[in-house]
C-alpha positions, -999 to +999 in steps of 0.1 A: +199-605-080+170-588-065+176-553-051+169-560-017+200-589-015+222-563-029+212-541-001+218-566+022+252-578+012+267-544+004+278-519+031+247-487+036+263-461+007+253-425+017+237-405-012+243-370-011+215-347-008+205-330-039+209-293-033+179-286-053+159-297-024+175-269-003+169-246-027+133-255-030+129-250+006+147-216+005+123-203-022+092-213-005+106-197+024+116-162+006+078-169-013+062-170+022+082-141+036+070-119+005+034-129+008+035-122+046+054-086+039+025-080+009-006-088+037+012-075+067+038-047+061+032-013+076-007-024+086-018-014+121-040-044+131-039-079+111-062-090+087-088-118+093-095-146+069-130-126+060-109-095+052-086-114+030-117-131+014-133-098+007-099-086-009-095-115-031-132-106-044-122-074-050-090-082-068-115-101-095-137-070-097-107-047-105-100-071-132-136-068-147-130-032-148-098-036-165-114-057-196-143-032-198-117-004-201-099-025-226-132-032-247-138+006-246-102+011-260-108-014-286-143-005-299-135+035-297-095+031-312-087+023-349-063-006-342-036+000-372-042-038-384-061-030-416-039+001-425-004-013-414+008-025-449-010+008-473+022+024-470+045-004-472+054-034-449+066-024-414+106-016-415+111-035-382+086-061-377+087-073-340+088-111-333+050-117-330+046-097-362+077-118-378+062-151-367+027-147-379+042-134-414+063-169-416+028-189-401-001-168-421+014-146-442+001-109-444-035-111-456-049-116-420-040-079-413-062-069-438-092-078-419-094-049-395-132-052-387-131-091-379-098-083-357-114-057-339-146-078-332-127-107-321-106-081-296-140-072-286-160-102-280-127-114-259-124-082-237-158-081-231-163-121-221-134-114-197-153-088-180-183-111-175-164-140-167-127-129-157-123-163-141-122-180-176-087-183-188-092-187-223-110-152-227-080-133-206-058-150-228-074-142-261-080-106-249-042-103-239-033-118-274-050-094-294-037-063-273+001-078-279-009-080-315-016-047-315+011-032-298+037-054-320+023-038-350+021-002-337+059-007-328+071-026-357+083+008-376+115+015-362+102+035-331+087+023-301+056+040-284+059+031-247+025+044-240+005+009-241+031-010-224+015-008-191-019-019-204+000-048-218+019-055-188-010-055-166-028-078-190-002-105-187-003-104-149-039-109-148-034-141-166-022-157-136-061-150-120-072-182-107-104-203-117-134-206-095-131-234-065-155-243-042-141-263-013-122-247+015-089-255+012-089-247-023-107-216-014-076-206+007-054-208-024-077-191-044-075-161-021-041-163-024-035-164-058-058-134-060-039-115-036-004-126-056-022-116-092-029-081-078+006-081-064+025-087-100+000-062-115+012-037-091+046-049-092+047-044-133+032-007-130+056+006-108+088-011-118+080+007-150+088+040-129+116+025-109+133+016-144+124+052-156+143+067-126+172+049-129+173+059-164+176+094-154+201+088-130+221+070-155+216+091-183+217+126-160+252+115-143+263+149-127+232+168-143+215+153-109+233+176-091+230+208-112+203+234-095+187+240-130+185+206-145+149+204-149+147+240-161+171+235-191+153+204-200+122+227-200+135+254-221+148+225-249+110+215-247+099+247-255+125+253-281+113+223-296+076+232-293+077+268-298+045+273-316+025+255-286+042+257-252+026+236-223+004+258-198+028+255-170+062+254-188+070+293-186+057+293-148+082+267-137+110+275-163+115+308-146+117+297-111+146+272-107+139+264-070+104+251-081+118+230-112+147+218-087+123+205-063+101+190-089+130+174-102+141+158-070+105+147-060+100+129-092+137+108-085+125+098-052+091+086-061+103+071-095+134+055-077+115+039-048+083+029-064+087-009-065+092-008-028+055+005-025+038-027-037+052-040+000+042-011+018-001-010+019-001+022+034+015+037+004-006+023-020-033+050-022-010+081-014+014+072-042-010+060-067-027+094-063+007+112-062+015+094-095-014+101-114-011+141-101+028+135-118+012+122-151-013+151-152+018+175-142+037+164-171+012+169-197+006+205-183+046+210-181+061+190-210+029+180-230+037+143-222+005+122-219+007+087-202-034+087-201-030+046-198-008+049-168-032+069-150-062+045-153-041+017-144-027+032-115-058+044-103-073+010-109-046-013-088-027+014-066-054+040-058-080+013-053-060-009-039-079-040-018-047-043+001-044-008+013-055+000+049-096+009+052-087+046+067-060+068+059-028+071+083-007+098+082+016+086+108+015+051+091+018+066+057+048+087+069+066+056+083+064+036+054+083+059+029+115+048+023+147+063+039+121+093+050+106+073+073+134+057+093+138+079+121+096+080+127+100+041+128+127+041+150+105+066+174+078+044+171+096+013+179+110+033+211+073+042+219+060+007+218+090-005+241+080+018+268+043+009+262+031-012+290+029-050+280-004-065+273-023-077+304-056-092+313-072-061+334-064-025+342-083-003+369-086+030+367-097+044+403-110+081+396-131+106+411-170+102+398-184+131+412-156+153+392-173+160+354-138+165+337-126+128+354-159+111+346-160+126+308-124+113+306-128+078+320-161+072+297-144+083+270-110+067+270-109+035+245-083+004+255-102-025+247-082-034+217-049-028+240-060-047+273-082-076+284-105-059+304-109-022+316-123-016+347-137+020+361-139+021+398-154+055+415-134+064+446-161+075+465-181+043+459-150+022+477-143-014+469-114-041+474-096-019+448-100+016+464-093+001+500-058-010+484-052+022+473-062+037+506-031+018+517-008+036+496+012+067+504-012+087+479-045+108+485-071+100+462-078+138+463-046+145+445-052+126+413-065+095+395-046+060+402-042+032+376-034-004+383-019-027+364-012-063+375+006-055+411+017-021+398+001+012+409+004+045+388-010+075+404-009+113+392+006+125+362+024+087+356-012+070+356-021+101+326+009+089+308+000+051+311-034+054+299-022+074+269+002+047+259-026+023+264-052+041+243-060+030+210-051+048+177-085+056+164-113+081+173-102+117+177-104+116+218-078+089+218-056+102+188-055+135+210-051+119+243-023+097+229-006+126+212-009+153+243+001+128+272+024+100+256+055+121+266+067+120+305+073+159+304+039+172+289+023+150+315+039+158+343+033+199+332-002+193+323-014+172+351-011+199+379-038+220+356-062+193+354-059+187+391-067+226+397-097+225+371-113+191+394-109+214+425-127+243+411-155+219+394-159+202+427-160+234+447-185+248+423-208+217+425-206+220+463-190+184+469-168+173+496-135+159+491-130+121+492-125+105+526-091+092+528 
């Protein structure tokens, strides 16, 4: 019988909806939230499509530098392929080496020049054409074999792991696409690749911080924890002590401050991915951290310095201009009170309006300069300056208020009027957060108390300037 007939004769049966559909919706929603947080968290102004496209092209440029650096490593370092079995087989071969031993034996390891040439060609090819997956995969495979053979003798060297992890992240770099819809997907894929590269770099620091807490336990609260570590290090390397070790070991307060700062940065390092304001500052701090570790304990992580510099210090998602307030607000835990303060200020800020009028005395040099230097274009639809001495409809409205124009400026927003120190504070709240004058204006007059105390001095200065110029009072 045909299925249609069965459907006509049988009562409808409700098929339970699979939970996988709801799971996929939740996953897509989570990915959308992550992408939104990556592109917009902590950024003062929204990113335009042109800016996102430019950031995606910068990701491709960073990948070129990565593969150029990898080619430099291959060309200048003697990879231990050919000498691997000179003193006997690896005592603890990792799975890539063990797999190749089963498939191709060990003869391939003796062709060191051929292996180095292949790795160099793949790295240079990926630097020239980073969009070709086969070149990126060849460079990654060569690097993975190098790391595997290097760590197949019973001890693990973590110094090269960050280079390998970033190479894995760059495997997801998309190919070149031309049409508009594919171009948008291409931009998202490039930015997601950058996010993945930053994540694998910063995850190593978070894991290091977790390991310190788990291994240290109660030692974390000891005032001389780092000092004892440094003393143990100095005993182990008695012949050649690092430059800063004696200086820090004799000062417990300095060692403890460095210890807690290191734990704070490492524990919360992974959160930096979602806070673009922290990309460059934390990148610079991590680079200084490795340089200090070398001078303090003789521990070198040169590859980490290069990777942090490429993908954090030069992050395309970081704001174009450094903002101290944005950086402080983005800090984990420490920035919470500053974020609450910012939200409170935004709640007190007047709503966006189509037009704002400022009525001032055009003969007063101080008032005139203040009005001309104000920047409100981004926060209001239109900013109109009105000279009270020229008259006009707005001046007539102000004359109807219980306010003398000689007592100070007036701001009109919608149907509301703000006079004197209230007008000064409203203009400070509406001012843009760029430019030295606007930043000073916001900082100085957004507080009601400061505006109330400062405005009489400004009014007195206006009166003195008008007297010196011989200008009469405004006819009210």
